[in-house]
C-alpha angles and dihedrals in degrees: 000000000000107000089219090062091045092053093047092049089050090055091049091051092049089050090053091052094046092049090051101041112021115086093211096046092046091058098052122110135183088265097049092048094050099081091041090055091051089051092049090050092054090048088053092051090050090055090050093051091046091048088229101155095180092055090043091058090054095045092050087053091052090052091047088055092053092050091050089047091056090049091051092052091047089052092050089053091048090239103112141326136213091272091055091048095050094045091049094054091044091053091046093051092049092049094047095047103059088150086067104031100029140025100280113129122214130184101200148342093289090058089052091053093048091051090047093056093043091052091050089058089051088055089065105273113141097202136037087226095051092097096057107106112237092217096058115122107265097247093050090043092055090053093049093048092052093045091051096051090045087060090067095042100263097134145104118274100216137032089230090061091054093048090050087054091051090054091046091053091047090053091049091050092050090050093052092046092050090050093043089228131171091249099069095104092047092050091047088054090050090053092052092046092051091048090052087052091051090050089063091055093053092043097248126137102224094206091052090046093052092045091054091047090050090052092046091052092048092050093048095044093049091049088050089054090052092050091051092050091049087062090051092248133131118231094221090058094058126087122229094264091055092047091050089060091056091041091057091045091053090048092054092048092052092046090049092051093048091051092058 
């Protein structure tokens, strides 16, 4: 028997036992699992960004458990079970890949995405943006919105046009800030949205980029704190100029270590 099927059946059987015998697992609902699933997803993305394959294996397993858990609860409520879920996604994938399972011809990845969005509308959606979750973090949501509308051809033609739009939005933000207007927040949002758009054109995921910058800042700042303590000083007793000296020193140390 296929070892993949054996392993999956084993997980399903363990889930059945836990739901029957474990006090904690018996109490869980779709709602109580929701925030835990979000947390597990972020832990998985951390492992991806850190290129920690051993941790990634474990985090994928945790997420598998949550998905099986949702299926078990759905079965108990006579709404759906794991078989329904798997068959539904299989049928969806076959329907949305006519270039594989039918006679549709595509030239490249962009053609695939355009077909994907067109097929979604045929499934009954009234808007291309209908499938963008409202609860997505704003930066991720901006990326998904832009990716969705690109799928139907609503997009810039050249990278230079997008960069010109970024500069236009920056000028508009500066104007509103100088005039202390009520539109500062709106214009700031437009700047971020245009930068997310530009990120697509230079093949960068903006959320990944910001995550890496956050981690870089944390690492450098914490090293700065260590250097300050080594000199028997307290960070809150230093002025900005003094802190800048330690900041630059931490930056050099990290660069030196990464060059080794």
